[in-house]
C-alpha positions as CSV (number, residue, x, y, z in Angstrom):
1,M,0.0,0.1,0.0
2,C,1.2,3.5,-0.6
3,L,0.6,6.2,1.6
4,S,0.8,9.9,0.6
5,I,2.1,11.5,4.0
6,P,2.2,15.3,3.9
7,S,5.6,16.5,3.2
8,K,7.1,20.0,3.9
9,V,9.0,21.6,1.2
10,V,12.4,22.8,2.5
11,K,14.2,23.6,-0.8
12,I,13.5,24.2,-4.4
13,D,16.1,23.5,-7.3
14,K,14.6,25.4,-10.1
15,E,17.2,24.4,-12.6
16,R,16.5,20.7,-12.1
17,N,12.7,21.3,-11.3
18,V,12.8,19.5,-8.0
19,A,11.9,20.1,-4.4
20,V,13.7,18.9,-1.3
21,V,10.8,17.7,1.0
22,D,10.8,16.4,4.7
23,T,8.4,13.7,5.3
24,M,8.3,13.4,9.2
25,G,12.3,13.7,9.5
26,V,13.1,11.9,6.3
27,T,14.3,14.0,3.4
28,R,14.0,13.3,-0.3
29,E,13.7,14.9,-3.6
30,A,10.4,15.0,-5.7
31,G,9.8,16.2,-9.0
32,L,7.8,19.1,-9.7
33,D,6.9,18.5,-13.4
34,L,3.3,18.0,-12.5
35,M,3.0,21.4,-10.9
36,Q,2.4,24.8,-12.3
37,E,5.5,26.9,-12.5
38,D,6.1,28.7,-9.1
39,E,3.2,27.1,-7.7
40,V,5.0,25.2,-4.8
41,K,7.0,27.3,-2.4
42,I,9.4,26.8,0.5
43,G,7.2,25.8,3.5
44,D,4.3,24.6,1.7
45,Y,2.9,21.1,2.4
46,V,2.6,18.8,-0.5
47,L,1.5,15.4,-1.3
48,L,3.9,12.9,-3.2
49,H,3.3,10.0,-5.6
50,I,6.1,7.9,-7.1
51,G,8.5,10.7,-6.8
52,F,6.6,13.5,-7.9
53,V,4.7,16.4,-6.2
54,M,1.1,15.9,-7.0
55,N,-0.5,18.8,-5.3
56,K,-0.3,21.3,-2.6
57,I,-2.4,21.0,0.6
58,D,-3.6,23.2,3.3
59,E,-1.1,23.6,6.2
60,E,-3.8,23.0,8.8
61,D,-4.9,19.7,6.9
62,A,-1.4,18.6,6.7
63,L,-0.7,19.0,10.4
64,E,-3.8,17.3,11.4
65,S,-2.8,14.4,9.1
66,L,0.7,14.2,10.6
67,K,-0.8,14.1,14.1
68,V,-2.7,11.0,13.3
69,Y,0.4,9.5,11.5
70,N,2.4,10.2,14.6
71,E,-0.1,8.3,16.6
72,I,0.2,5.3,14.3
73,L,4.0,5.4,14.5
74,E,4.0,5.5,18.1
75,K,2.8,2.1,18.2
76,L,5.6,0.8,15.5
77,D,9.2,-0.1,16.1
78,E,11.8,2.0,14.5
79,E,12.3,-0.1,11.4
80,E,8.5,-0.3,10.8
81,R,8.4,3.6,11.0
82,R,11.3,4.1,8.5
83,Q,9.6,1.6,6.0
84,L,6.1,3.4,6.4
85,V,7.7,6.9,5.8
86,Q,9.7,5.7,2.7
87,E,7.1,3.3,1.3
88,D,6.4,5.5,-1.8
89,D,10.0,4.8,-3.0
90,N,8.9,1.1,-3.6
91,C,5.3,1.7,-4.6
92,P,3.9,-0.8,-6.9
93,N,2.5,1.8,-9.5
94,R,5.9,3.5,-9.7
95,G,6.7,3.8,-13.4
96,A,3.2,2.8,-14.3
């Protein structure tokens, strides 16, 4: 199962058209090819799918979702937590 966990944009590389996002402490790059130019800014919360930013979401909604994810994560061990946060890197729909 692929989860789309809200991620905060911490850096944007306009030359490569990618954003560096923080997903619950895990940073990664995500392509901005599916977004309008300059639609995503540093500090925005976004949802990712198969390595691309799919859409921007409201900060209040993002923080509420992260609160629920944190409640789930508290019940998991460290390896299960990391795997859950990084799961979209291995999403079965990747490249489909």
